[in-house]
N, CA, C and O atoms as a CHARMM CRD file, in Angstrom:
* protein
*
  364
    1    1 MET  N      9.20500 -15.24900   2.20300 PROA 1      0.00000
    2    1 MET  CA     8.02200 -15.76800   1.55700 PROA 1      0.00000
    3    1 MET  C      6.87900 -15.92000   2.56200 PROA 1      0.00000
    4    1 MET  O      5.71500 -15.70500   2.22300 PROA 1      0.00000
    5    2 LYS  N      7.21700 -16.29200   3.80800 PROA 2      0.00000
    6    2 LYS  CA     6.18900 -16.43700   4.82700 PROA 2      0.00000
    7    2 LYS  C      5.53300 -15.09800   5.13100 PROA 2      0.00000
    8    2 LYS  O      4.32800 -15.03900   5.37800 PROA 2      0.00000
    9    3 LYS  N      6.33000 -14.00100   5.11500 PROA 3      0.00000
   10    3 LYS  CA     5.75800 -12.67800   5.34600 PROA 3      0.00000
   11    3 LYS  C      4.74500 -12.33100   4.26700 PROA 3      0.00000
   12    3 LYS  O      3.68000 -11.78500   4.55400 PROA 3      0.00000
   13    4 ILE  N      5.08300 -12.65200   3.02600 PROA 4      0.00000
   14    4 ILE  CA     4.16900 -12.35300   1.92400 PROA 4      0.00000
   15    4 ILE  C      2.89300 -13.16700   2.07300 PROA 4      0.00000
   16    4 ILE  O      1.79600 -12.64100   1.88800 PROA 4      0.00000
   17    5 ALA  N      3.02600 -14.44200   2.40500 PROA 5      0.00000
   18    5 ALA  CA     1.85000 -15.29800   2.56600 PROA 5      0.00000
   19    5 ALA  C      0.97100 -14.81600   3.71000 PROA 5      0.00000
   20    5 ALA  O     -0.25300 -14.79100   3.58300 PROA 5      0.00000
   21    6 SER  N      1.58400 -14.43100   4.83200 PROA 6      0.00000
   22    6 SER  CA     0.77700 -13.96400   5.95800 PROA 6      0.00000
   23    6 SER  C      0.12400 -12.63000   5.62800 PROA 6      0.00000
   24    6 SER  O     -1.00900 -12.37700   6.03800 PROA 6      0.00000
   25    7 PHE  N      0.82400 -11.77400   4.89300 PROA 7      0.00000
   26    7 PHE  CA     0.23700 -10.49300   4.50500 PROA 7      0.00000
   27    7 PHE  C     -0.93400 -10.70600   3.55700 PROA 7      0.00000
   28    7 PHE  O     -1.98000 -10.07500   3.70800 PROA 7      0.00000
   29    8 MET  N     -0.76200 -11.59700   2.57700 PROA 8      0.00000
   30    8 MET  CA    -1.84200 -11.86200   1.63800 PROA 8      0.00000
   31    8 MET  C     -3.05000 -12.46200   2.35900 PROA 8      0.00000
   32    8 MET  O     -4.19200 -12.14800   2.02600 PROA 8      0.00000
   33    9 SER  N     -2.79900 -13.31800   3.33600 PROA 9      0.00000
   34    9 SER  CA    -3.89500 -13.87500   4.12700 PROA 9      0.00000
   35    9 SER  C     -4.62600 -12.77400   4.86900 PROA 9      0.00000
   36    9 SER  O     -5.85400 -12.77100   4.94200 PROA 9      0.00000
   37   10 ALA  N     -3.86600 -11.83800   5.41800 PROA 10     0.00000
   38   10 ALA  CA    -4.47500 -10.71100   6.12300 PROA 10     0.00000
   39   10 ALA  C     -5.29800  -9.86200   5.16700 PROA 10     0.00000
   40   10 ALA  O     -6.38400  -9.40500   5.52000 PROA 10     0.00000
   41   11 MET  N     -4.78800  -9.64900   3.95600 PROA 11     0.00000
   42   11 MET  CA    -5.52200  -8.85000   2.97800 PROA 11     0.00000
   43   11 MET  C     -6.82900  -9.53400   2.58700 PROA 11     0.00000
   44   11 MET  O     -7.86700  -8.88300   2.46800 PROA 11     0.00000
   45   12 LEU  N     -6.77100 -10.85100   2.39000 PROA 12     0.00000
   46   12 LEU  CA    -7.98400 -11.58700   2.05100 PROA 12     0.00000
   47   12 LEU  C     -8.98700 -11.52400   3.19300 PROA 12     0.00000
   48   12 LEU  O    -10.18800 -11.37600   2.96900 PROA 12     0.00000
   49   13 PHE  N     -8.48200 -11.63900   4.42800 PROA 13     0.00000
   50   13 PHE  CA    -9.36800 -11.54200   5.58700 PROA 13     0.00000
   51   13 PHE  C     -9.99800 -10.16100   5.65500 PROA 13     0.00000
   52   13 PHE  O    -11.20600 -10.03400   5.85400 PROA 13     0.00000
   53   14 LEU  N     -9.18800  -9.13200   5.48900 PROA 14     0.00000
   54   14 LEU  CA    -9.70600  -7.77300   5.56300 PROA 14     0.00000
   55   14 LEU  C    -10.72100  -7.51000   4.46200 PROA 14     0.00000
   56   14 LEU  O    -11.74700  -6.87300   4.69900 PROA 14     0.00000
   57   15 ALA  N    -10.44100  -7.99300   3.27400 PROA 15     0.00000
   58   15 ALA  CA   -11.32900  -7.75100   2.14100 PROA 15     0.00000
   59   15 ALA  C    -12.62300  -8.54800   2.25900 PROA 15     0.00000
   60   15 ALA  O    -13.66400  -8.11500   1.76600 PROA 15     0.00000
   61   16 SER  N    -12.56600  -9.70400   2.90600 PROA 16     0.00000
   62   16 SER  CA   -13.75400 -10.55500   2.94200 PROA 16     0.00000
   63   16 SER  C    -14.57600 -10.37700   4.19800 PROA 16     0.00000
   64   16 SER  O    -15.65500 -10.96000   4.30100 PROA 16     0.00000
   65   17 SER  N    -14.11000  -9.59200   5.16300 PROA 17     0.00000
   66   17 SER  CA   -14.89700  -9.40900   6.37900 PROA 17     0.00000
   67   17 SER  C    -16.00400  -8.39900   6.10300 PROA 17     0.00000
   68   17 SER  O    -15.74000  -7.21300   5.90500 PROA 17     0.00000
   69   18 GLY  N    -17.21900  -8.86800   6.09300 PROA 18     0.00000
   70   18 GLY  CA   -18.36900  -8.02200   5.78200 PROA 18     0.00000
   71   18 GLY  C    -19.08500  -8.53800   4.55300 PROA 18     0.00000
   72   18 GLY  O    -18.52600  -9.29700   3.76100 PROA 18     0.00000
   73   19 ASP  N    -20.32400  -8.11700   4.40600 PROA 19     0.00000
   74   19 ASP  CA   -21.14400  -8.60400   3.30300 PROA 19     0.00000
   75   19 ASP  C    -20.76500  -7.95700   1.97900 PROA 19     0.00000
   76   19 ASP  O    -20.63300  -8.64500   0.96700 PROA 19     0.00000
   77   20 ALA  N    -20.59100  -6.65800   1.98000 PROA 20     0.00000
   78   20 ALA  CA   -20.27000  -5.94300   0.74700 PROA 20     0.00000
   79   20 ALA  C    -18.92300  -5.24900   0.93000 PROA 20     0.00000
   80   20 ALA  O    -18.56400  -4.84600   2.03600 PROA 20     0.00000
   81   21 PHE  N    -18.19300  -5.11700  -0.16100 PROA 21     0.00000
   82   21 PHE  CA   -16.89500  -4.46300  -0.08400 PROA 21     0.00000
   83   21 PHE  C    -17.10500  -2.98300   0.19800 PROA 21     0.00000
   84   21 PHE  O    -17.81100  -2.29200  -0.53600 PROA 21     0.00000
   85   22 ASP  N    -16.49200  -2.51500   1.25600 PROA 22     0.00000
   86   22 ASP  CA   -16.56500  -1.11400   1.65200 PROA 22     0.00000
   87   22 ASP  C    -15.13700  -0.58900   1.66800 PROA 22     0.00000
   88   22 ASP  O    -14.35700  -0.92400   2.56000 PROA 22     0.00000
   89   23 ALA  N    -14.79500   0.23100   0.68500 PROA 23     0.00000
   90   23 ALA  CA   -13.41400   0.69800   0.52800 PROA 23     0.00000
   91   23 ALA  C    -12.94000   1.46400   1.75400 PROA 23     0.00000
   92   23 ALA  O    -11.79200   1.30400   2.16700 PROA 23     0.00000
   93   24 LEU  N    -13.78600   2.28100   2.33900 PROA 24     0.00000
   94   24 LEU  CA   -13.38100   3.06600   3.50900 PROA 24     0.00000
   95   24 LEU  C    -13.11000   2.16000   4.69500 PROA 24     0.00000
   96   24 LEU  O    -12.13600   2.36000   5.42100 PROA 24     0.00000
   97   25 SER  N    -13.96100   1.16700   4.89800 PROA 25     0.00000
   98   25 SER  CA   -13.75800   0.21300   5.97700 PROA 25     0.00000
   99   25 SER  C    -12.47800  -0.59100   5.75600 PROA 25     0.00000
  100   25 SER  O    -11.71500  -0.82500   6.69300 PROA 25     0.00000
  101   26 PHE  N    -12.25100  -1.00800   4.51800 PROA 26     0.00000
  102   26 PHE  CA   -11.03600  -1.74200   4.18500 PROA 26     0.00000
  103   26 PHE  C     -9.80200  -0.90000   4.47600 PROA 26     0.00000
  104   26 PHE  O     -8.82400  -1.39400   5.03600 PROA 26     0.00000
  105   27 GLU  N     -9.85100   0.38100   4.09300 PROA 27     0.00000
  106   27 GLU  CA    -8.70900   1.26700   4.32000 PROA 27     0.00000
  107   27 GLU  C     -8.43300   1.43300   5.81200 PROA 27     0.00000
  108   27 GLU  O     -7.27400   1.44600   6.22700 PROA 27     0.00000
  109   28 ARG  N     -9.47300   1.56000   6.61300 PROA 28     0.00000
  110   28 ARG  CA    -9.28900   1.67700   8.07200 PROA 28     0.00000
  111   28 ARG  C     -8.66100   0.41500   8.64700 PROA 28     0.00000
  112   28 ARG  O     -7.75300   0.48700   9.47500 PROA 28     0.00000
  113   29 LYS  N     -9.14700  -0.73900   8.20400 PROA 29     0.00000
  114   29 LYS  CA    -8.59500  -2.00500   8.69700 PROA 29     0.00000
  115   29 LYS  C     -7.14000  -2.16600   8.26800 PROA 29     0.00000
  116   29 LYS  O     -6.30900  -2.64400   9.04000 PROA 29     0.00000
  117   30 LEU  N     -6.83800  -1.76800   7.04300 PROA 30     0.00000
  118   30 LEU  CA    -5.46400  -1.84900   6.56200 PROA 30     0.00000
  119   30 LEU  C     -4.56900  -0.91700   7.36900 PROA 30     0.00000
  120   30 LEU  O     -3.46500  -1.30300   7.75600 PROA 30     0.00000
  121   31 ASP  N     -5.03000   0.30500   7.62600 PROA 31     0.00000
  122   31 ASP  CA    -4.24500   1.24400   8.43300 PROA 31     0.00000
  123   31 ASP  C     -3.99700   0.68900   9.82900 PROA 31     0.00000
  124   31 ASP  O     -2.89300   0.82300  10.35900 PROA 31     0.00000
  125   32 ASP  N     -5.01600   0.06100  10.43800 PROA 32     0.00000
  126   32 ASP  CA    -4.83800  -0.55500  11.75700 PROA 32     0.00000
  127   32 ASP  C     -3.77800  -1.64100  11.71400 PROA 32     0.00000
  128   32 ASP  O     -2.92100  -1.71200  12.59400 PROA 32     0.00000
  129   33 LEU  N     -3.83300  -2.49100  10.69000 PROA 33     0.00000
  130   33 LEU  CA    -2.85000  -3.55900  10.54000 PROA 33     0.00000
  131   33 LEU  C     -1.44200  -2.98700  10.39600 PROA 33     0.00000
  132   33 LEU  O     -0.50200  -3.47200  11.02500 PROA 33     0.00000
  133   34 VAL  N     -1.30100  -1.96900   9.57800 PROA 34     0.00000
  134   34 VAL  CA     0.01200  -1.36100   9.33600 PROA 34     0.00000
  135   34 VAL  C      0.54500  -0.74100  10.62600 PROA 34     0.00000
  136   34 VAL  O      1.72000  -0.90600  10.95300 PROA 34     0.00000
  137   35 GLN  N     -0.30400  -0.03400  11.35600 PROA 35     0.00000
  138   35 GLN  CA     0.12700   0.61600  12.59200 PROA 35     0.00000
  139   35 GLN  C      0.62200  -0.40400  13.61300 PROA 35     0.00000
  140   35 GLN  O      1.58200  -0.14700  14.33900 PROA 35     0.00000
  141   36 LYS  N     -0.03300  -1.55700  13.66600 PROA 36     0.00000
  142   36 LYS  CA     0.30300  -2.56800  14.66800 PROA 36     0.00000
  143   36 LYS  C      1.45100  -3.47100  14.24800 PROA 36     0.00000
  144   36 LYS  O      2.23800  -3.89500  15.09500 PROA 36     0.00000
  145   37 GLU  N      1.56300  -3.77300  12.96700 PROA 37     0.00000
  146   37 GLU  CA     2.46100  -4.83700  12.53400 PROA 37     0.00000
  147   37 GLU  C      3.64100  -4.40900  11.66700 PROA 37     0.00000
  148   37 GLU  O      4.64100  -5.12600  11.61300 PROA 37     0.00000
  149   38 HSD  N      3.56200  -3.27900  10.99500 PROA 38     0.00000
  150   38 HSD  CA     4.57800  -2.95800   9.99800 PROA 38     0.00000
  151   38 HSD  C      5.12400  -1.54800  10.16700 PROA 38     0.00000
  152   38 HSD  O      4.94100  -0.69000   9.30300 PROA 38     0.00000
  153   39 GLU  N      5.79000  -1.32200  11.28200 PROA 39     0.00000
  154   39 GLU  CA     6.39400  -0.01800  11.53700 PROA 39     0.00000
  155   39 GLU  C      7.45100   0.27300  10.46900 PROA 39     0.00000
  156   39 GLU  O      8.24700  -0.59800  10.11800 PROA 39     0.00000
  157   40 GLY  N      7.45000   1.48900   9.96500 PROA 40     0.00000
  158   40 GLY  CA     8.41500   1.87400   8.94400 PROA 40     0.00000
  159   40 GLY  C      7.96700   1.57000   7.52300 PROA 40     0.00000
  160   40 GLY  O      8.73200   1.75500   6.57700 PROA 40     0.00000
  161   41 ALA  N      6.73100   1.10400   7.36700 PROA 41     0.00000
  162   41 ALA  CA     6.21800   0.77900   6.03500 PROA 41     0.00000
  163   41 ALA  C      5.90300   2.05300   5.25300 PROA 41     0.00000
  164   41 ALA  O      5.72900   3.12900   5.82600 PROA 41     0.00000
  165   42 TYR  N      5.83500   1.90300   3.93700 PROA 42     0.00000
  166   42 TYR  CA     5.48700   3.01400   3.04100 PROA 42     0.00000
  167   42 TYR  C      4.37500   2.57300   2.11200 PROA 42     0.00000
  168   42 TYR  O      4.28900   1.40800   1.72500 PROA 42     0.00000
  169   43 TYR  N      3.52000   3.53400   1.76000 PROA 43     0.00000
  170   43 TYR  CA     2.54000   3.32200   0.70200 PROA 43     0.00000
  171   43 TYR  C      3.09600   3.89400  -0.59400 PROA 43     0.00000
  172   43 TYR  O      3.59500   5.01800  -0.61900 PROA 43     0.00000
  173   44 PHE  N      3.00800   3.12200  -1.66100 PROA 44     0.00000
  174   44 PHE  CA     3.23200   3.63000  -3.00800 PROA 44     0.00000
  175   44 PHE  C      1.84800   4.01800  -3.49500 PROA 44     0.00000
  176   44 PHE  O      0.94200   3.18500  -3.52700 PROA 44     0.00000
  177   45 GLU  N      1.67800   5.28200  -3.87700 PROA 45     0.00000
  178   45 GLU  CA     0.35400   5.78500  -4.23800 PROA 45     0.00000
  179   45 GLU  C      0.33400   6.35100  -5.65400 PROA 45     0.00000
  180   45 GLU  O      1.33500   6.84200  -6.17600 PROA 45     0.00000
  181   46 LYS  N     -0.84500   6.25900  -6.24300 PROA 46     0.00000
  182   46 LYS  CA    -1.08700   6.80500  -7.58100 PROA 46     0.00000
  183   46 LYS  C     -2.14100   7.89600  -7.45300 PROA 46     0.00000
  184   46 LYS  O     -3.11200   7.74600  -6.71200 PROA 46     0.00000
  185   47 LEU  N     -1.94800   8.98500  -8.17100 PROA 47     0.00000
  186   47 LEU  CA    -2.94100  10.05000  -8.17400 PROA 47     0.00000
  187   47 LEU  C     -4.11000   9.62800  -9.04900 PROA 47     0.00000
  188   47 LEU  O     -3.94400   9.37700 -10.24200 PROA 47     0.00000
  189   48 GLY  N     -5.28300   9.55100  -8.45800 PROA 48     0.00000
  190   48 GLY  CA    -6.47800   9.14200  -9.18600 PROA 48     0.00000
  191   48 GLY  C     -7.00000  10.26300 -10.07200 PROA 48     0.00000
  192   48 GLY  O     -6.61700  11.42400  -9.93100 PROA 48     0.00000
  193   49 PHE  N     -7.87000   9.89100 -10.97300 PROA 49     0.00000
  194   49 PHE  CA    -8.43300  10.86500 -11.90000 PROA 49     0.00000
  195   49 PHE  C     -9.28000  11.91400 -11.19100 PROA 49     0.00000
  196   49 PHE  O     -9.50600  13.00100 -11.72100 PROA 49     0.00000
  197   50 ASP  N     -9.75200  11.57800  -9.97700 PROA 50     0.00000
  198   50 ASP  CA   -10.55200  12.52900  -9.20500 PROA 50     0.00000
  199   50 ASP  C     -9.69400  13.42900  -8.31300 PROA 50     0.00000
  200   50 ASP  O    -10.22600  14.24100  -7.55600 PROA 50     0.00000
  201   51 GLY  N     -8.37500  13.28800  -8.40100 PROA 51     0.00000
  202   51 GLY  CA    -7.46600  14.13700  -7.63500 PROA 51     0.00000
  203   51 GLY  C     -7.10500  13.61700  -6.25500 PROA 51     0.00000
  204   51 GLY  O     -6.42900  14.31100  -5.49600 PROA 51     0.00000
  205   52 THR  N     -7.54100  12.41000  -5.91500 PROA 52     0.00000
  206   52 THR  CA    -7.18100  11.83200  -4.62300 PROA 52     0.00000
  207   52 THR  C     -6.05600  10.81800  -4.81000 PROA 52     0.00000
  208   52 THR  O     -5.94100  10.18400  -5.85800 PROA 52     0.00000
  209   53 TRP  N     -5.23300  10.67800  -3.78000 PROA 53     0.00000
  210   53 TRP  CA    -4.14400   9.70000  -3.81500 PROA 53     0.00000
  211   53 TRP  C     -4.67800   8.33700  -3.42500 PROA 53     0.00000
  212   53 TRP  O     -5.38400   8.19800  -2.42600 PROA 53     0.00000
  213   54 ILE  N     -4.33700   7.32700  -4.22100 PROA 54     0.00000
  214   54 ILE  CA    -4.82900   5.96100  -4.02400 PROA 54     0.00000
  215   54 ILE  C     -3.65700   5.06900  -3.60500 PROA 54     0.00000
  216   54 ILE  O     -2.72100   4.87200  -4.37900 PROA 54     0.00000
  217   55 PRO  N     -3.70600   4.52300  -2.36600 PROA 55     0.00000
  218   55 PRO  CA    -2.66000   3.57000  -1.97400 PROA 55     0.00000
  219   55 PRO  C     -2.71700   2.35100  -2.88800 PROA 55     0.00000
  220   55 PRO  O     -3.75400   1.69900  -3.00500 PROA 55     0.00000
  221   56 THR  N     -1.59800   2.05100  -3.53300 PROA 56     0.00000
  222   56 THR  CA    -1.56300   0.97000  -4.51200 PROA 56     0.00000
  223   56 THR  C     -0.75000  -0.21800  -4.01400 PROA 56     0.00000
  224   56 THR  O     -1.13200  -1.37200  -4.20700 PROA 56     0.00000
  225   57 ILE  N      0.37900   0.07900  -3.36900 PROA 57     0.00000
  226   57 ILE  CA     1.26800  -0.97400  -2.86700 PROA 57     0.00000
  227   57 ILE  C      1.69000  -0.60700  -1.45200 PROA 57     0.00000
  228   57 ILE  O      2.01500   0.54900  -1.18000 PROA 57     0.00000
  229   58 LEU  N      1.68800  -1.57400  -0.55900 PROA 58     0.00000
  230   58 LEU  CA     2.24100  -1.39900   0.76900 PROA 58     0.00000
  231   58 LEU  C      3.65100  -1.98000   0.74600 PROA 58     0.00000
  232   58 LEU  O      3.82800  -3.18000   0.53500 PROA 58     0.00000
  233   59 VAL  N      4.64300  -1.13900   0.96000 PROA 59     0.00000
  234   59 VAL  CA     6.04600  -1.56100   0.91300 PROA 59     0.00000
  235   59 VAL  C      6.52700  -1.76000   2.35000 PROA 59     0.00000
  236   59 VAL  O      6.52300  -0.82200   3.14700 PROA 59     0.00000
  237   60 PHE  N      6.93800  -2.98000   2.67300 PROA 60     0.00000
  238   60 PHE  CA     7.44700  -3.28500   4.01300 PROA 60     0.00000
  239   60 PHE  C      8.37600  -4.48400   3.94500 PROA 60     0.00000
  240   60 PHE  O      8.39200  -5.21900   2.95800 PROA 60     0.00000
  241   61 GLY  N      9.14900  -4.67200   5.00600 PROA 61     0.00000
  242   61 GLY  CA    10.01300  -5.84300   5.09100 PROA 61     0.00000
  243   61 GLY  C     11.40400  -5.65100   4.51800 PROA 61     0.00000
  244   61 GLY  O     12.20200  -6.58900   4.50400 PROA 61     0.00000
  245   62 TYR  N     11.71000  -4.44700   4.04500 PROA 62     0.00000
  246   62 TYR  CA    13.03700  -4.15300   3.50800 PROA 62     0.00000
  247   62 TYR  C     13.84800  -3.41600   4.57100 PROA 62     0.00000
  248   62 TYR  O     13.26900  -2.74700   5.42600 PROA 62     0.00000
  249   63 PRO  N     15.17200  -3.52600   4.53500 PROA 63     0.00000
  250   63 PRO  CA    15.97400  -2.72800   5.46800 PROA 63     0.00000
  251   63 PRO  C     15.73800  -1.22800   5.28200 PROA 63     0.00000
  252   63 PRO  O     15.82800  -0.45300   6.23400 PROA 63     0.00000
  253   64 ASN  N     15.43300  -0.82800   4.03800 PROA 64     0.00000
  254   64 ASN  CA    15.15800   0.57000   3.72700 PROA 64     0.00000
  255   64 ASN  C     13.86400   0.62500   2.90300 PROA 64     0.00000
  256   64 ASN  O     13.90300   0.62100   1.67300 PROA 64     0.00000
  257   65 ASN  N     12.73800   0.67700   3.58600 PROA 65     0.00000
  258   65 ASN  CA    11.44400   0.68000   2.88600 PROA 65     0.00000
  259   65 ASN  C     11.26900   1.91500   2.01000 PROA 65     0.00000
  260   65 ASN  O     10.67400   1.83400   0.93500 PROA 65     0.00000
  261   66 ALA  N     11.78400   3.05400   2.46100 PROA 66     0.00000
  262   66 ALA  CA    11.67100   4.28400   1.66200 PROA 66     0.00000
  263   66 ALA  C     12.42700   4.12600   0.34900 PROA 66     0.00000
  264   66 ALA  O     11.92600   4.53100  -0.70000 PROA 66     0.00000
  265   67 GLY  N     13.60600   3.55200   0.38700 PROA 67     0.00000
  266   67 GLY  CA    14.39100   3.32800  -0.82100 PROA 67     0.00000
  267   67 GLY  C     13.72800   2.34400  -1.76600 PROA 67     0.00000
  268   67 GLY  O     13.75200   2.52900  -2.98300 PROA 67     0.00000
  269   68 ALA  N     13.13000   1.28800  -1.19900 PROA 68     0.00000
  270   68 ALA  CA    12.42800   0.31000  -2.03100 PROA 68     0.00000
  271   68 ALA  C     11.22100   0.95600  -2.70500 PROA 68     0.00000
  272   68 ALA  O     10.95600   0.70600  -3.88100 PROA 68     0.00000
  273   69 CYS  N     10.49700   1.77900  -1.96700 PROA 69     0.00000
  274   69 CYS  CA     9.34200   2.46400  -2.54700 PROA 69     0.00000
  275   69 CYS  C      9.79400   3.43400  -3.63200 PROA 69     0.00000
  276   69 CYS  O      9.14300   3.55600  -4.66900 PROA 69     0.00000
  277   70 ASP  N     10.89300   4.11500  -3.39800 PROA 70     0.00000
  278   70 ASP  CA    11.42500   5.05000  -4.39600 PROA 70     0.00000
  279   70 ASP  C     11.80300   4.31300  -5.68800 PROA 70     0.00000
  280   70 ASP  O     11.61100   4.84200  -6.78200 PROA 70     0.00000
  281   71 SER  N     12.33400   3.10800  -5.56200 PROA 71     0.00000
  282   71 SER  CA    12.66500   2.31300  -6.75200 PROA 71     0.00000
  283   71 SER  C     11.40500   1.97100  -7.54800 PROA 71     0.00000
  284   71 SER  O     11.40800   2.02200  -8.77800 PROA 71     0.00000
  285   72 ILE  N     10.33800   1.62300  -6.84500 PROA 72     0.00000
  286   72 ILE  CA     9.06300   1.34400  -7.50500 PROA 72     0.00000
  287   72 ILE  C      8.56000   2.60700  -8.19900 PROA 72     0.00000
  288   72 ILE  O      8.09700   2.56200  -9.33900 PROA 72     0.00000
  289   73 LEU  N      8.65900   3.73100  -7.49500 PROA 73     0.00000
  290   73 LEU  CA     8.20000   5.00600  -8.04300 PROA 73     0.00000
  291   73 LEU  C      8.93800   5.35300  -9.33400 PROA 73     0.00000
  292   73 LEU  O      8.31300   5.77300 -10.30800 PROA 73     0.00000
  293   74 LYS  N     10.24300   5.18500  -9.35100 PROA 74     0.00000
  294   74 LYS  CA    11.02800   5.48200 -10.55600 PROA 74     0.00000
  295   74 LYS  C     10.61000   4.59500 -11.72500 PROA 74     0.00000
  296   74 LYS  O     10.44100   5.07700 -12.84500 PROA 74     0.00000
  297   75 ALA  N     10.44400   3.30500 -11.46500 PROA 75     0.00000
  298   75 ALA  CA    10.05300   2.37800 -12.52800 PROA 75     0.00000
  299   75 ALA  C      8.65000   2.69300 -13.03900 PROA 75     0.00000
  300   75 ALA  O      8.41700   2.69200 -14.24800 PROA 75     0.00000
  301   76 ALA  N      7.72500   2.96000 -12.13600 PROA 76     0.00000
  302   76 ALA  CA     6.35100   3.26700 -12.54400 PROA 76     0.00000
  303   76 ALA  C      6.29200   4.55800 -13.34200 PROA 76     0.00000
  304   76 ALA  O      5.54000   4.65700 -14.31100 PROA 76     0.00000
  305   77 SER  N      7.07900   5.54600 -12.94200 PROA 77     0.00000
  306   77 SER  CA     7.09600   6.82700 -13.65400 PROA 77     0.00000
  307   77 SER  C      7.66000   6.68500 -15.05700 PROA 77     0.00000
  308   77 SER  O      7.19600   7.35200 -15.98200 PROA 77     0.00000
  309   78 LEU  N      8.65900   5.82000 -15.22600 PROA 78     0.00000
  310   78 LEU  CA     9.20800   5.57300 -16.56300 PROA 78     0.00000
  311   78 LEU  C      8.19600   4.87500 -17.45900 PROA 78     0.00000
  312   78 LEU  O      8.07900   5.19900 -18.64100 PROA 78     0.00000
  313   79 GLU  N      7.47000   3.92500 -16.90100 PROA 79     0.00000
  314   79 GLU  CA     6.49500   3.15600 -17.67400 PROA 79     0.00000
  315   79 GLU  C      5.21000   3.94100 -17.94300 PROA 79     0.00000
  316   79 GLU  O      4.52600   3.70000 -18.93700 PROA 79     0.00000
  317   80 ASN  N      4.89200   4.87300 -17.05800 PROA 80     0.00000
  318   80 ASN  CA     3.63100   5.61900 -17.14400 PROA 80     0.00000
  319   80 ASN  C      3.89100   7.11000 -16.94700 PROA 80     0.00000
  320   80 ASN  O      3.50100   7.66800 -15.92100 PROA 80     0.00000
  321   81 PRO  N      4.53500   7.75700 -17.89800 PROA 81     0.00000
  322   81 PRO  CA     4.95400   9.15400 -17.69500 PROA 81     0.00000
  323   81 PRO  C      3.80200  10.15400 -17.55900 PROA 81     0.00000
  324   81 PRO  O      4.02300  11.27600 -17.10200 PROA 81     0.00000
  325   82 THR  N      2.60800   9.78300 -17.93800 PROA 82     0.00000
  326   82 THR  CA     1.49100  10.72100 -17.83000 PROA 82     0.00000
  327   82 THR  C      0.77900  10.63300 -16.47900 PROA 82     0.00000
  328   82 THR  O     -0.09000  11.45400 -16.18500 PROA 82     0.00000
  329   83 LEU  N      1.13700   9.65000 -15.66100 PROA 83     0.00000
  330   83 LEU  CA     0.51300   9.48400 -14.34500 PROA 83     0.00000
  331   83 LEU  C      1.43200  10.02700 -13.26100 PROA 83     0.00000
  332   83 LEU  O      2.64200  10.13600 -13.45800 PROA 83     0.00000
  333   84 SER  N      0.84800  10.36600 -12.11400 PROA 84     0.00000
  334   84 SER  CA     1.61500  10.86600 -10.96100 PROA 84     0.00000
  335   84 SER  C      1.62700   9.81500  -9.86800 PROA 84     0.00000
  336   84 SER  O      0.60900   9.18400  -9.58400 PROA 84     0.00000
  337   85 PHE  N      2.79800   9.63200  -9.25400 PROA 85     0.00000
  338   85 PHE  CA     2.99000   8.67300  -8.18100 PROA 85     0.00000
  339   85 PHE  C      3.72200   9.34100  -7.02800 PROA 85     0.00000
  340   85 PHE  O      4.37600  10.37000  -7.20000 PROA 85     0.00000
  341   86 ARG  N      3.60000   8.73900  -5.84900 PROA 86     0.00000
  342   86 ARG  CA     4.37100   9.20400  -4.69200 PROA 86     0.00000
  343   86 ARG  C      4.53000   8.06800  -3.70400 PROA 86     0.00000
  344   86 ARG  O      3.81800   7.06500  -3.76000 PROA 86     0.00000
  345   87 CYS  N      5.47700   8.24500  -2.80000 PROA 87     0.00000
  346   87 CYS  CA     5.65500   7.34800  -1.66000 PROA 87     0.00000
  347   87 CYS  C      5.30300   8.12900  -0.40200 PROA 87     0.00000
  348   87 CYS  O      5.69000   9.28800  -0.25300 PROA 87     0.00000
  349   88 ARG  N      4.57000   7.49000   0.50000 PROA 88     0.00000
  350   88 ARG  CA     4.14400   8.14500   1.73900 PROA 88     0.00000
  351   88 ARG  C      4.35500   7.17600   2.89200 PROA 88     0.00000
  352   88 ARG  O      4.00800   5.99800   2.80500 PROA 88     0.00000
  353   89 ALA  N      4.92900   7.69100   3.97400 PROA 89     0.00000
  354   89 ALA  CA     5.10100   6.85700   5.16200 PROA 89     0.00000
  355   89 ALA  C      3.73900   6.37200   5.63900 PROA 89     0.00000
  356   89 ALA  O      2.79800   7.15800   5.75000 PROA 89     0.00000
  357   90 ALA  N      3.63700   5.08100   5.92100 PROA 90     0.00000
  358   90 ALA  CA     2.36500   4.49500   6.32200 PROA 90     0.00000
  359   90 ALA  C      2.09200   4.69400   7.80700 PROA 90     0.00000
  360   90 ALA  O      0.93800   4.66800   8.23300 PROA 90     0.00000
  361   91 ASN  N      3.13500   4.89200   8.59200 PROA 91     0.00000
  362   91 ASN  CA     2.92800   5.10100  10.02900 PROA 91     0.00000
  363   91 ASN  C      3.96300   6.02500  10.59000 PROA 91     0.00000
  364   91 ASN  O      3.94700   6.31700  11.78500 PROA 91     0.00000
């Protein structure tokens, strides 16, 4: 639970640093955090309507992060069969 709280605090800090929300800046800061703190993490991504992959969930803290992300992918695909999802190593 402490990991989740510290991660959420980091997300709030990353999202609130700056006057206006800048998605590209946020993504860079998130990537920096992942590279430094969460080795072996995975992104669960959704294919956007514009054809780009959108990181939706950062999966970390499991003995097998790839397996946990795959479980999310299977559930999301069952619930949303018309959308495309994938898991991608974050670092």
